[in-house]
C-alpha positions, -999 to +999 in steps of 0.1 A: -335-287+465-325-253+477-288-263+477-290-269+439-294-232+433-264-223+454-237-230+427-257-210+402-261-181+426-224-183+434-214-181+397-238-152+392-222-133+421-187-139+407-197-126+373-212-094+388-182-089+410-157-093+381-178-069+360-179-042+387-141-046+393-133-041+357-154-010+354-137+005+385-104+009+366-118+031+338-104+066+340-127+095+350-118+131+347-138+154+370-122+189+367-098+210+346-079+240+360-077+265+346-109+260+326-096+285+299-060+284+287-038+296+258-015+275+237+016+267+257+000+270+291-001+241+315-035+225+324-042+203+354-069+177+352-082+159+384-101+127+386-098+090+394-078+061+378-057+085+357-024+066+361-004+051+332-018+017+339-052+030+327-045+058+303-024+053+272-030+087+256-051+119+261-066+140+233-084+174+229-113+170+206-137+194+189-159+165+178-143+163+143-106+164+150-086+150+179-052+164+188-030+143+211-014+161+241+019+154+257+015+146+294+040+163+317+027+146+348+005+116+354-007+101+387-038+082+399-056+115+406-039+141+384-029+145+348-010+176+336-002+187+300+006+218+281-019+230+255-003+223+221+010+252+201-011+241+172-044+244+191-068+268+175-092+287+198-124+269+208-140+246+233-126+211+235-136+178+251-110+157+268-108+121+255-087+093+269-074+062+251-075+033+277-048+006+280-075-021+281-077-048+255-093-038+233-084-001+238-113+023+241-116+060+234-137+075+262-151+111+262-147+127+296-173+149+312-150+179+313-142+206+287-113+230+281-116+264+264-086+275+244-082+312+237 
């Protein structure tokens, strides 16, 4: 009778493992240097899973408007971009658009202040 639970337990473990594996590929930004920048200056963002396979686009958001940034460098642990000339001063969240199907916009736990 104990063996009849084995296939069910195995399926449950496989579902959990696949769920955890899928979550591990979501990008996570952990720091922005410098924390304050002017339009035209380059910013370096550090984190995990930041490579092109996981991130389609990066935005600066004030909560109402999102402005796409042009990435100048992108690796698994670093993303670099120049603050767009059109940026007005303020404090902005970084938001990533994932490459997953369906794509997801994910607010990151880091902020950039534009002077």
